[in-house]
N, C-alpha and C positions, 0 to 999 in steps of 0.2 A: 542726313535724314534718310530714313528708309522710304523709298518710293512704293507706292502700290502699282507701279507701272506694270503693264501686262507683257511678259517676254517668255519665250521658250528657249531655255538654254541647255536643257539636259540632252546628253547624246541618245539616251533611250528614248526620249520624247521625238527626237529627230527620226530615229530608225523606225519607230512605229508609225508616225505621222507620214513620213514620205514614202515608206513602203506602200502604204494605202494609195497615196497620190499616183504612184507609179502604176499600180494596177488599175487605177480609175482611168488614167489618161489612155493606157493601152487598150483598155476595154471600149472606150468611147471614141477613139479616134477613127475617122473615117477613112475608107480606102476602097479599091476595086472590089475587095472582099473583106467584109466587116472583121473576119477572123485572121486576115493577113494585111495589117495596116500598111499604106504606101510609105516606104521608107524614104522617098524624095520629097513628100509633101512639106511645105512650109508650115510650121506651127509657132504658136506664141503663148508663152506661160508668163502670166502677170502675177507676181507674189505681193500681197498687201500685209505689212507687218502689223504687230500690235501696238498699243499704247506706249509712249516713251521709247520706243525702238527706232531703227532706222533702216532704210533700204540695203545700203552697203553692208550692214552687219549681218544681213541675211543671204548675201550673195553665195557663200560657201553651200548653200542648199543645192545648187544646180550640180555640183560635183557628185551628188549622190544618183543622178540620173545618168547612168552609164550605157543604157541601152542604144543600139544604133538607131532606133526610131527618133531619137532625139537629135540626131546629126544636123538637122536643118532647123532646129528650134531656136527661135529669138526669145531670150529671157528679159524681164524686166524687174527691178527692184526699186521702185520709187520711194521716196521718203515723204512722209506726211509734213504738212507745214506746222510750225511752232504756234501753238494756241494756249490760252489759259484753260484749265481743266478743273471743272467744279469738284470732282471727287478728290482731287488732290489739292484742296484749298485754294484753287485759282492759280496754281503754279503753272508756268509756261513750259510746255513740253511738245514734242512731236505727237499730233493727235489729229486723225481724220475728221472727227467731230467731237462734240462735248459729251462727256459721261457724267451723269449727276451723282451716282453713288456706286460704292463698291462694298460688298459683292454686287454684282448684277444679278438681279432675278428676273422672272418672267414678266413681272409688273413694273420694273424700274422705269422712271422718266425717260422719255425719248426726245433727242434733239433732232427733230425731222429736217428742219431748215438747214442745219449744218450737214446733215446726212446727205440731203439731196445736192448740196453743192459739192460735197466730195464725190458723189456719183457721177455728177457732170464731168469732173476731171478724170475719172476712171473711163467714162465712155470716150473721151477725147483721146486717150491713149489707145483704146480699142479701135477707134475710127482710124487712127493714124496708121496702125498696123494692117488692117484691112485695106486701106488705101494703097499700101506698099505691096500688095498682092497675096495677103494671107486670106484663106477662105475663113469665113466666120466659124464654121464647124471645126476648124483647127485652133481656135482661140480658147484658152483655159484661164480662168481667174480663180486664184487660191488665196486664203488669207487666214491668219491666226488671230483669234481674240476679237479685238476691234477691227481688225483687218478682216476677220471672218464675217462680222457683222456687215461690213461694208461690201465684201464679195457677194453675200446674199442679195443685198439690195441692188448692186451692180448688175448681176446677171438677170434679175428678175425685170428690172426696168429697161434693159437694152432691148430694142424692138426686134432683133433678129435672133435666131436660135444659134447659140454658142456651142462649143465642143463640150463644155462642162464648167462648174463651179464647185470648188472644194472649200468648206467651212470647218475650220477646226477650233474648237472651244468657243464658238460664237454664239450669237443670239439674234433674235428678231429686232431690228432697231427701228421699227416703224409700226404704225397702227394699221388697222384693217383697211383704211380709206386708201392707202398706198396700192393695195392689191387691185384696185379698180384700174390702175394704169397698166397693169401687166398685160402684154399682148399675146394673142394665141401662140405665136412663134416663140416668145420667150418662155412660155409655159412648158415647152419642149426641151428646153436646155436641161441636161442631167445635173443633178445636185448631189453631192456626197457630203454628209454631215458627220463629224466625229467628235464626241465629247467624252471627257472622263468623269467618272461618278465621284471622284475625290477632288473635283476642282472647287476651290474655295473663294476664287475671285469672279469667275463667271459660273455661278452655280449650275449644277447639272440639271436642275428644274428648268432653268432658262433655256438650255439647249433641248431639253426633252419636250418643251412645249412648242417648239418650231414646227416639226412635221404636222401635227394636227392643225395648227394655224394655217399652214399653207395648204393643206388638203381642202379646206373650206373653200379655196379659190381655185381648185383643181390642178394644184401643183403638188407634185410627189417628189420626194427625195429619198436616198438610201441613208438611214441613220445607224450609226455604229457607236456601241457603247464600251467603254474601257473602265476597268475597276481601279487600275493603279496608275495609268498612264494619261497624257494630255492635260496634266495639271500645269497651272501657272506657277512660275519661279519668281518669288520677290527679288527685287533689284535695288541696289542703292545708286542713285543718281550722283 
């Protein structure tokens, strides 16, 4: 049976997506001089996969980061728990929270209770890394599709300013009431948002609606548009 699982498998997609991520991390990584990042600083990159995918399947991503500034980077590729997913007729699969419909639009129903539970788990991972000695400004959360939506919620609801959040083909998975919980420090976390215009799983309109929605709460992000890249690839389960 064909799954509508959200997965990025194309090499072209990887090249574009992670090329952006490298630039984003280098530009925002703190150091004695902003233009000269501290090569000895410990950093943490947390990657959140899309629906139906797994953390181990995404681990080859880190091989694309060959710069010496990643010498002391701790990478984490967690897997979502298996849950029934409404948009896939209740099939049980790796999912951070429930998705009610595919394609995802700007007005799609939102599973805020499931989302907030997932956010708590992400925050626990971040807290553990900070307790191990990583400065919050060297913590970066990145995610694709459902993982991108979770990335957005996780960095905004974390009480401290992080190094950055990178959202790839994601959407806003919460209503405006959640924005009241965003602290002034969290609003300072840089956010990069990339979305492909040809995406038929998370529609471009869902991504495009994100920045204006966030700006109402005083949150800004860099939004990048691609005509042919950052599309979801259907996968057979």
